[in-house]
N, CA and C atoms as a LAMMPS dump frame, in Angstrom:
ITEM: TIMESTEP
0
ITEM: NUMBER OF ATOMS
264
ITEM: BOX BOUNDS ff ff ff
-5.0000000000000000e+02 5.0000000000000000e+02
-5.0000000000000000e+02 5.0000000000000000e+02
-5.0000000000000000e+02 5.0000000000000000e+02
ITEM: ATOMS id mol type element x y z
1 1 1 N 16.869 -21.624 -2.774
2 1 2 C 16.343 -21.069 -4.018
3 1 3 C 16.796 -19.621 -4.149
4 2 1 N 17.392 -19.299 -5.248
5 2 2 C 17.895 -17.952 -5.478
6 2 3 C 16.848 -17.127 -6.225
7 3 1 N 16.64 -15.918 -5.742
8 3 2 C 15.66 -15.026 -6.372
9 3 3 C 16.421 -13.985 -7.179
10 4 1 N 16.064 -13.856 -8.425
11 4 2 C 16.681 -12.855 -9.283
12 4 3 C 16.057 -11.493 -8.989
13 5 1 N 16.904 -10.483 -8.899
14 5 2 C 16.419 -9.148 -8.584
15 5 3 C 16.821 -8.211 -9.716
16 6 1 N 15.857 -7.438 -10.171
17 6 2 C 16.085 -6.426 -11.196
18 6 3 C 15.803 -5.063 -10.577
19 7 1 N 16.562 -4.044 -10.967
20 7 2 C 16.281 -2.679 -10.545
21 7 3 C 15.839 -1.898 -11.77
22 8 1 N 14.837 -1.024 -11.564
23 8 2 C 14.333 -0.235 -12.679
24 8 3 C 13.864 1.12 -12.153
25 9 1 N 14.107 2.157 -12.924
26 9 2 C 13.622 3.484 -12.537
27 9 3 C 12.137 3.594 -12.867
28 10 1 N 11.467 4.528 -12.216
29 10 2 C 10.036 4.683 -12.468
30 10 3 C 9.766 5.064 -13.921
31 11 1 N 10.644 5.868 -14.5
32 11 2 C 10.446 6.274 -15.901
33 11 3 C 10.52 5.065 -16.836
34 12 1 N 11.533 4.217 -16.628
35 12 2 C 11.678 3.025 -17.463
36 12 3 C 10.532 2.057 -17.219
37 13 1 N 10.12 1.941 -15.958
38 13 2 C 9.001 1.056 -15.638
39 13 3 C 7.741 1.475 -16.393
40 14 1 N 7.487 2.772 -16.425
41 14 2 C 6.296 3.252 -17.148
42 14 3 C 6.38 2.913 -18.637
43 15 1 N 7.562 3.017 -19.205
44 15 2 C 7.73 2.755 -20.635
45 15 3 C 7.654 1.268 -20.963
46 16 1 N 8.097 0.411 -20.041
47 16 2 C 8.201 -1.013 -20.334
48 16 3 C 7.47 -1.847 -19.286
49 17 1 N 6.291 -1.409 -18.89
50 17 2 C 5.54 -2.071 -17.825
51 17 3 C 5.289 -3.544 -18.119
52 18 1 N 4.889 -3.865 -19.322
53 18 2 C 4.597 -5.268 -19.666
54 18 3 C 5.822 -6.158 -19.478
55 19 1 N 6.966 -5.654 -19.837
56 19 2 C 8.211 -6.426 -19.67
57 19 3 C 8.455 -6.741 -18.194
58 20 1 N 8.33 -5.741 -17.329
59 20 2 C 8.611 -5.942 -15.912
60 20 3 C 7.521 -6.754 -15.215
61 21 1 N 6.3 -6.644 -15.676
62 21 2 C 5.247 -7.53 -15.149
63 21 3 C 5.559 -8.983 -15.515
64 22 1 N 6.081 -9.188 -16.705
65 22 2 C 6.476 -10.528 -17.123
66 22 3 C 7.597 -11.088 -16.249
67 23 1 N 8.557 -10.24 -15.891
68 23 2 C 9.636 -10.683 -15.006
69 23 3 C 9.078 -11.088 -13.638
70 24 1 N 8.143 -10.302 -13.139
71 24 2 C 7.531 -10.62 -11.845
72 24 3 C 6.77 -11.944 -11.935
73 25 1 N 6.075 -12.17 -13.047
74 25 2 C 5.363 -13.439 -13.248
75 25 3 C 6.314 -14.625 -13.25
76 26 1 N 7.525 -14.399 -13.715
77 26 2 C 8.527 -15.464 -13.771
78 26 3 C 9.184 -15.695 -12.408
79 27 1 N 8.817 -14.905 -11.413
80 27 2 C 9.37 -15.085 -10.073
81 27 3 C 10.494 -14.146 -9.723
82 28 1 N 10.808 -13.227 -10.606
83 28 2 C 11.867 -12.264 -10.311
84 28 3 C 11.306 -11.11 -9.499
85 29 1 N 12.112 -10.57 -8.611
86 29 2 C 11.73 -9.412 -7.82
87 29 3 C 12.226 -8.177 -8.557
88 30 1 N 11.358 -7.184 -8.733
89 30 2 C 11.719 -5.955 -9.432
90 30 3 C 11.687 -4.822 -8.42
91 31 1 N 12.854 -4.205 -8.2
92 31 2 C 12.945 -3.062 -7.297
93 31 3 C 12.757 -1.799 -8.115
94 32 1 N 11.839 -0.963 -7.693
95 32 2 C 11.512 0.258 -8.422
96 32 3 C 12.183 1.428 -7.717
97 33 1 N 12.943 2.212 -8.485
98 33 2 C 13.7 3.307 -7.898
99 33 3 C 13.2 4.659 -8.395
100 34 1 N 13.413 5.646 -7.555
101 34 2 C 13.144 7.032 -7.926
102 34 3 C 14.31 7.849 -7.393
103 35 1 N 14.998 8.526 -8.252
104 35 2 C 16.187 9.293 -7.886
105 35 3 C 17.206 8.405 -7.168
106 36 1 N 17.407 7.211 -7.706
107 36 2 C 18.368 6.213 -7.245
108 36 3 C 18.06 5.645 -5.859
109 37 1 N 16.84 5.844 -5.372
110 37 2 C 16.417 5.267 -4.104
111 37 3 C 15.298 4.277 -4.367
112 38 1 N 15.34 3.151 -3.697
113 38 2 C 14.288 2.147 -3.853
114 38 3 C 13.026 2.651 -3.169
115 39 1 N 11.912 2.684 -3.921
116 39 2 C 10.644 3.175 -3.376
117 39 3 C 9.572 2.091 -3.321
118 40 1 N 9.766 1.006 -4.063
119 40 2 C 8.75 -0.056 -4.084
120 40 3 C 9.373 -1.308 -4.673
121 41 1 N 8.652 -2.408 -4.502
122 41 2 C 9.085 -3.633 -5.172
123 41 3 C 7.884 -4.323 -5.783
124 42 1 N 8.133 -4.966 -6.872
125 42 2 C 7.103 -5.647 -7.637
126 42 3 C 7.379 -7.144 -7.555
127 43 1 N 6.391 -7.874 -7.036
128 43 2 C 6.529 -9.318 -6.889
129 43 3 C 5.383 -10 -7.606
130 44 1 N 5.647 -11.148 -8.178
131 44 2 C 4.595 -11.912 -8.814
132 44 3 C 3.736 -12.617 -7.778
133 45 1 N 2.541 -12.959 -8.157
134 45 2 C 1.626 -13.704 -7.285
135 45 3 C 2.146 -15.123 -7.178
136 46 1 N 2.325 -15.596 -5.948
137 46 2 C 2.863 -16.939 -5.765
138 46 3 C 1.789 -17.98 -5.48
139 47 1 N 0.541 -17.576 -5.447
140 47 2 C -0.535 -18.519 -5.227
141 47 3 C -0.78 -18.846 -3.773
142 48 1 N -0.032 -18.263 -2.875
143 48 2 C -0.204 -18.53 -1.452
144 48 3 C -1.048 -17.426 -0.83
145 49 1 N -2.315 -17.422 -1.108
146 49 2 C -3.196 -16.384 -0.593
147 49 3 C -3.494 -16.564 0.884
148 50 1 N -3.114 -17.713 1.468
149 50 2 C -3.375 -17.937 2.886
150 50 3 C -2.548 -17.008 3.764
151 51 1 N -1.457 -16.462 3.218
152 51 2 C -0.621 -15.55 3.988
153 51 3 C -1.242 -14.162 4.078
154 52 1 N -2.26 -13.919 3.313
155 52 2 C -2.892 -12.6 3.285
156 52 3 C -4.264 -12.669 3.925
157 53 1 N -4.731 -11.526 4.34
158 53 2 C -6.093 -11.462 4.853
159 53 3 C -7.068 -11.603 3.694
160 54 1 N -8.153 -12.317 3.881
161 54 2 C -9.117 -12.459 2.782
162 54 3 C -9.883 -11.155 2.563
163 55 1 N -10.198 -10.88 1.312
164 55 2 C -11.009 -9.707 0.987
165 55 3 C -12.476 -10.088 1.084
166 56 1 N -13.264 -9.24 1.695
167 56 2 C -14.697 -9.495 1.81
168 56 3 C -15.46 -8.316 1.21
169 57 1 N -16.599 -8.617 0.69
170 57 2 C -17.46 -7.565 0.161
171 57 3 C -18.011 -6.744 1.329
172 58 1 N -18.193 -5.431 1.15
173 58 2 C -18.757 -4.621 2.233
174 58 3 C -20.192 -5.046 2.539
175 59 1 N -20.555 -4.969 3.811
176 59 2 C -21.902 -5.359 4.22
177 59 3 C -22.796 -4.148 4.427
178 60 1 N -22.192 -2.965 4.524
179 60 2 C -22.962 -1.736 4.724
180 60 3 C -22.526 -0.704 3.694
181 61 1 N -23.409 0.248 3.396
182 61 2 C -23.008 1.29 2.452
183 61 3 C -21.976 2.236 3.084
184 62 1 N -21.191 2.871 2.251
185 62 2 C -20.173 3.803 2.711
186 62 3 C -20.773 4.941 3.536
187 63 1 N -21.976 5.363 3.193
188 63 2 C -22.604 6.475 3.908
189 63 3 C -22.86 6.157 5.377
190 64 1 N -22.874 4.868 5.748
191 64 2 C -23.115 4.516 7.144
192 64 3 C -21.909 4.808 8.041
193 65 1 N -20.746 5.087 7.454
194 65 2 C -19.564 5.38 8.254
195 65 3 C -19.723 6.656 9.072
196 66 1 N -20.505 7.599 8.575
197 66 2 C -20.667 8.856 9.316
198 66 3 C -21.39 8.632 10.64
199 67 1 N -22.115 7.517 10.779
200 67 2 C -22.849 7.233 12.004
201 67 3 C -21.989 6.551 13.069
202 68 1 N -20.781 6.157 12.684
203 68 2 C -19.908 5.477 13.639
204 68 3 C -19.366 6.502 14.619
205 69 1 N -19.424 6.169 15.878
206 69 2 C -18.907 7.071 16.906
207 69 3 C -17.398 6.992 16.991
208 70 1 N -16.863 7.632 18.001
209 70 2 C -15.419 7.622 18.21
210 70 3 C -14.965 6.303 18.8
211 71 1 N -13.825 6.334 19.392
212 71 2 C -13.234 5.127 19.955
213 71 3 C -13.365 5.109 21.479
214 72 1 N -14.407 5.713 21.994
215 72 2 C -14.612 5.716 23.426
216 72 3 C -13.883 6.841 24.139
217 73 1 N -13.4 7.832 23.393
218 73 2 C -12.739 8.969 24.029
219 73 3 C -13.775 9.813 24.755
220 74 1 N -13.389 10.333 25.906
221 74 2 C -14.302 11.19 26.663
222 74 3 C -14.421 12.564 26.013
223 75 1 N -13.384 12.972 25.289
224 75 2 C -13.396 14.248 24.574
225 75 3 C -13.023 13.983 23.122
226 76 1 N -13.382 14.895 22.247
227 76 2 C -13.055 14.768 20.824
228 76 3 C -11.561 15.058 20.637
229 77 1 N -10.785 14.082 20.152
230 77 2 C -9.343 14.292 20.001
231 77 3 C -9 15.451 19.069
232 78 1 N -9.786 15.654 18.027
233 78 2 C -9.496 16.753 17.104
234 78 3 C -9.662 18.101 17.781
235 79 1 N -10.674 18.219 18.601
236 79 2 C -10.865 19.48 19.334
237 79 3 C -9.734 19.708 20.322
238 80 1 N -9.249 18.641 20.939
239 80 2 C -8.129 18.763 21.87
240 80 3 C -6.862 19.203 21.146
241 81 1 N -6.633 18.666 19.962
242 81 2 C -5.462 19.066 19.173
243 81 3 C -5.566 20.53 18.778
244 82 1 N -6.734 20.944 18.302
245 82 2 C -6.933 22.341 17.928
246 82 3 C -6.717 23.257 19.125
247 83 1 N -7.236 22.863 20.274
248 83 2 C -7.088 23.66 21.498
249 83 3 C -5.614 23.786 21.877
250 84 1 N -4.899 22.66 21.834
251 84 2 C -3.496 22.661 22.19
252 84 3 C -2.68 23.524 21.226
253 85 1 N -3.005 23.465 19.95
254 85 2 C -2.271 24.274 18.966
255 85 3 C -2.572 25.758 19.11
256 86 1 N -3.785 26.081 19.47
257 86 2 C -4.131 27.499 19.625
258 86 3 C -3.448 28.117 20.84
259 87 1 N -3.046 27.287 21.804
260 87 2 C -2.386 27.786 23.015
261 87 3 C -0.883 28 22.799
262 88 1 N -0.357 27.581 21.673
263 88 2 C 1.083 27.748 21.405
264 88 3 C 1.406 29.178 21.091
């Protein structure tokens, strides 16, 4: 199966977004460029969500993240970085 590939600059993409979304829906791959370099690609949904991790609703409020400890480090890594930088 051959995949059609289109290249488009970010400026043109912004102006003609609906057109390029339509191409992606049709199965074409759209390469997005900035200053003639590819920075992203736009692909249509193929219906194979099993290849992706499932999204789940959060079970705790965002504010509970501040209560999470470190990763078992004996010392605070940020303090170690600051200490090391101050010694330079």
